[in-house]
N, C-alpha and C positions, 0 to 999 in steps of 0.2 A: 644509258648509251643510245646513240642514234642508230636508225636502221642501216645507215651507210657504213657503220663500224663493223657490221657482221659480214662473214664470208658469203659468197653466192650460194653455197650449199645450205646455209642456214635459211636464206630466203626461200629456197626451193622446198625445204623441209616444212615450211608453213604453207606455201602457195599450192603445191601439188596435192597433198592430202586434203586440204580444205576445199579445193575445187572439186575433187573426187566426191567428197562428202556432200557438197552442194548439189552436184550432179545426181547423186543417188537419192537424196532425201528431199530436195527442194525444187528441182526442175521438172515441170509437168511434161509427160510424154503421152503420145497417142498409142493406146494398146489396141492393135487390130483384132486381137482375139475377142475382147469384150466390147470393142468399138466404143471406147471411152477414153477420157483423158485422166491419167493418174501419174504416180511417181514410179521411178524405176524399181525401187524396193518392192512395191506392190506387184509389179509385173513378174519379178523373180519369184515372189511368194506364190503367186497363182500357178506358175510353172511347176514348182515343187509339189503343190497340192495335187496337180493333175498326174504327176509321175508316181506319187506315193499314195494315191487315193485309197487303195485297198489295204494299206498297212497303217495309216495314221491313227486310227482308233486304238489299235494294239500298241503302237509306239507311245501314245499319250497315256494309256492305262499303265504301261510299264514305268514311264517317268513319274507319274503320280504315286504309284505303289512304292517305287524305289525311294522317293522323297520321304514318304511316311516311315519306311523301314529305317532309313539312315537317321532321320530325326529322332526316332525312338532309341536307336543305338547310341546316339550322342548323349541323350538324357540318361541312359543306363550306365555308360562307362564314364561319364563326366566330361563336360565341355573343355576342361583344362588339357585333355589329351590332344586337343586340336590347336593348342597355343601357337605351334609353329606354322600352322596353315590358317591364318586369320580369315581368309575368304570362306573356307568351308565351315569354320567355326560360326561365322555370322549367318551362313546359309542354313545350317542345321540346328544351331542353338537358339531356338525361338521361344517366346513366352508360351505358357501353358495353353492359352486360348488358341494359339496358332498350331500347337501340337495336336490338339483335339480336332481342329479344322482339317489339318492334313490327313489325319487318320480317317475322318469322315469322307474326305475327298477320295481316298484310296478305296474305301469300302464301296462307295457309290460307283466308282469307275469299274471295279471288278464286277459288281452286280449288273451294270449296264452292258459291259462287253460280253459277259457270259449269259446274259438274260436270265438271271436268277433273282428271286425276291419279288416284292410287291410291284404291281403294274404302275402304281403312282410314281415310283422311282425310276423304273427302267423304260417307261414309255418314251416314244419318239418326241413327245411334247414336253418332256421334263429332262431326265438324265440323258436320254438318247440325243436330244437336241444339242446338249453340251458336248458329249464325248464324240459324237459322229458329225458335228458341224462346226460349232464355234472353236473347239480345241484344235481342229484341223487348221483353221485360219491362224490361231495363235502360234502353233508350231512353226508354220512357214514364215510368218511375218517376223516372229522373234528370232528365227534362225539368221535371217539376213540383216535385220535391224541391229541385233545384238553384235553381230560380227563386224559390221561397218560403223557402229557408233563412235569408236575411237577416232575416226576421221574427223568428226565434228568436235569432239571433246578434248582431244589430247595434243592438237598441233597448232593452237593459237587462235582459232576462230572465235572462241568464247572471249578470250582476252581482248581481241580487237573490238568486238561488239560491246563488251563491257565498258571500255573507255569511251566509245562513241556515244553511248547512251547515258553517260553520267549526268549530263545537263538536263536530261528528260525526267529521270527518276525522282529527283528531289522536289521540283515544283509540282509535278503531276500527282505523284504518289506518296510524297513526304517520306521518301526513303533514300538512303545513301546510294551512290552510283554503283557500288560493288554488288548491290542486290540484283542488278540486271543480269549478272552472271548466273545467279541462282535461277532466275526465271528462264534464261536461255538454256541452261543445263536441263531444266525440267522439260522445256518445249522440245529440245532436240533429242533428249535422252529419255528421261522418265521422271515423274513427279517425286519419286523416292529420292532421286539424286538431289533435287532441290531441297527437300526436307533435311537430308543429311548435311548438306552444305550450310543450310541456315542454322541448324542446331549447333554445329561445330563453331561457326563464327559467333553465334550468340554466347556460347560457353567461353570463348576466348575474348569477349568484350568488344567485338566489332559492331554488334547490334544492341539496341535497347530492348526491353521486354516488348514494348509496343511494335517496334520494327520487326522483331523476330516473329511475333504473332501474325502481323500483316503479311510478311513474306511467306511464311509457312502455309497460311490458309488462302492466300490470294495469288501468289506467284509460283507455287509448286504445281504448275499447270500440267494438264494432260498432254502427253507427247504426241507428235505426229504419228508415231507407230500405233499407239492405242486408238487414236482417233480413226485411223485407217481401218482397224478391226471393227470398230463400232459402226461406221457407215457401211461397211461391207455386210455386217450382220443384218441390217435392215434392208438389204438388197438395193442400195443406192450408191454403190462404189463409183459409178460413172459421174456422180455429182460431188466427188471428193473436194474439188477445188472450191466451188461455191459453198459447200458445207464448211470447209475449214476457214474460209473468209468470214462466214456467219459466226462461227465459234470465236474467232479473233475479235470481231467487233463487239459481240456480247460480253466476252471476257474482259475487254478493255474498259467498257462502261462499268462493269462490276468492280474492276480494280480502281477506278476513279472514285466510286461511291463508298465501298466497304471500309477503307481506312478512316473515313470521316464520320462514321456512325457507330453506335455501340453494337457489339461488345468490343470491337477492336479499338475504337477511339478512346475507350476508358482504360486501356492497359497503361501501366506506369511507364513513363519515358525515362526509365533508369536502367543502368547496366547491371548485369549479374555479378560483375566484379566491382570492387570499390572504386577502381580507377580505370576508366576506359582507355583502351589502346589508342595511341595517336594515329588518327586516320587522315591521310592526305589525299584529297580527291582532285585537287587542281592540277591542270596540265602544266608541266614545267615551261618556263618562259621561252626556252629555245625550240619549243615544239608548238604546232597547232594541234587541234584535236585528232586530225587524221594521221599526221606523222607520228604522234605519240602512240596512238592506237596500233599503228602498223609496227612500230618498234617493239611494243609489248608482245604483239603476236609473233614476230620473228624471234624474239627472245624465248618465248615458250616453245616455238617450233624447233629452235636450235638445241633445246634440252631434251627433245623427244627421243625415245629409244628406237631400235631397229624393228624389222619385220617380226622377229620372234616375240618381242614384247607386245606388238600390235595384235597379233593373233592370240596371244595369251589373254590379253585384256578382252578381246572380242569373245573368246571362249567363255570367260567368266560372266560376261554380260548375258550370253545365251543361257548358261546354266541358271543364272540368277532369275532370268525371266521365266524359263520353263518350270523350274522347281519352286520358285517363289510365288508365281502367279497362278499357274495351272491348277494346283490342288485347291487353292482358295476359291477359284472360279467354279470348280467342280462341286465343292462342298456347299458354299453359300448359294451358288446358282441353282443347284438341284433343290435345296430346301425352299428357296424363294419361288421357284417354278411350281413345286408341289403345292405351296400355299396359294399361289396365283391360280393354279388350275383347279384345285379341289376345295378351296375355302373362299369366303367372301371378304377376307381381311383387307386386301389391297383395294377392293371395291369400296369398302367403308372408308379407308384412309384417303381415297381419291375424291370422295363426294364434295369436299369444299372447293375443289379445283374445277369441277364441271362447269359452274356458271362462268368462271374466269375464261376457260377454254372456249365456251360458247360465245362469250363476249368478243373474244379474239378471232371468232369465226374459223376455228380449227375443226375439220371434219372428224367424226367418231370421237366426240369429246369425252363420252363416258369411258370408252376403251382406253383412250389416251390418259385419262385421269388416274387409272390404275398403275401407270408406270412412273408417276412423278416422284413419289416418296421412296420407292424401292431402291432408287439410286444411292441412298444413304448407306445401304448395305454393300453394294458393289456397283461400279460404274457400268458393267456390261448388262446388268439385269434389265434395265428399261428397254434396251435394244432387243434383248432376247424375248421379253414379254410382248413387246410391241411389234415384233417382226411380222406377225400375221395380219396386221391391220391393212385393209385394202388401199387406203389413201396414201399416196406417196408424200403428200405435204405433211400429213400427220406423222408418218415415220421419220421424215426429215426433222420435224420439230422435236420429236422424242429423242432422236440421236444427238441433235445439237444441244438440247437441254441437259442430257445426261453427262456430256463432256464439260459443260460450263458450270454445273453444280459443284464439281471439283472435290468436295469432301466425301469420299466413300471409304467406309471403315475397313474394307478388305485390304487397302493399301495405304494411301496417303493419311487417312484419318487414324488408322491404327498406329502408323509410324509416328505421327505427331503426338499421340497420347503416350507413346513409349519414349519420346525424346525429351529434351530439357526445355523445349519451346513452351512458353507459359499459356497453354490453352487446355481446357478440360472438355469432357464429353458434352456438357451442356453448351459450352461455347461453340463447339463444332456443329451441333445440331441447329442452333440458332443461325450460325453462319450459312449452313446448308440451305435453310429455309429462305433467308434473305437473298442469297444468290439466285435461288429459284424464282422468287418474286421479281427481282431486278431483271434477270436475263430473259424470262419467258416472253414478255411483250416485245422485246427487241428481236428475238428469234422469230416470233410469229409475223412481225412486220416484214422481215427479210424473206420469209417463206412465201408470203403473199406476192411479193415482187417476183420471186423465182418461178412460182407455179401459177 
């Protein structure tokens, strides 16, 4: 169908929500409070933090504790009891490793809030830094980002960009055009959305093994939301726009190189099913790229549900972010910070990177080197560990690198291992190292231009 075949209301169902989404997530605003340029979601999040500042540690402790209790309850009574509520089944029926992680997160949160237990855990430099600082930011950002994400994902904007980017994906990245939707879903929403989309399309025969591996590890990119949290954690929220441009450039260069080198280039170019589904990427003759893209967007918008479904989807996003991410950050973050503060482990792991950082003329090279490999555990950890470094340039490089490394086991990496996408733990670690080596010089160059 052509766009002109739809009613005016169908056009508005695409245009109005999509413009609102762009306004909230993509248009830079000047925040007079912090005297910086940022996005509207961040301004709303800052306001909530200021209003609830005395209660956020208690709220986050409660959320993490409740998550652990409900996860254990589901394991005890059996996940089949939640068959009629698939959202809650997927939220609380998690693999054993994440059950243990959620329990640890709850224990650490209670210890920190009530200040009981070893100083190494409850210190303001370890568990206290997470519960009383980072998790405040997560609560507020996830509240608004989760609520309004459906504006970007459910009303046709992805479909429109997906069609428009078809002719870019194949020559540049050796991928089908539909993969641009996976990338956009990750960018606008969350890396987990991209992984789930990729895994599902791979299982249905739309991607080869190589394509699925490339998309899952290269285009399940860190969302605007998470990026905002990371740059805020290192005290450089006022540089969000140049920071995200840096991340985009470094990520694009990595995306051009990674599919062309091992281990991704060695993945079989075969489908998981014996016969691949017929995939038609060409724009029909009666359309040009834009008119077809617009028609696809209007078609998606016309099928969207009303306000009740919108807020229901938004509420699910919020719960998924709060309960899925916060316990993992609390658990892995506390452990990593304890190791960083009280042992020389990250110092040892960072030694090989000191000469590289010095060659790139990054200040505080030794301190920065300690943050480089910890990102494999969780994306927030480099920013947390590096937040006390005096040099703004160094903190900028650490934040940018942590986002472009992409493969962090607390979320995208763990989800990839649990999916049908054909990558193993060894693949993921090699890809993490390669992305680090490729993007670090790019980020350093841009940092020298900015600072």
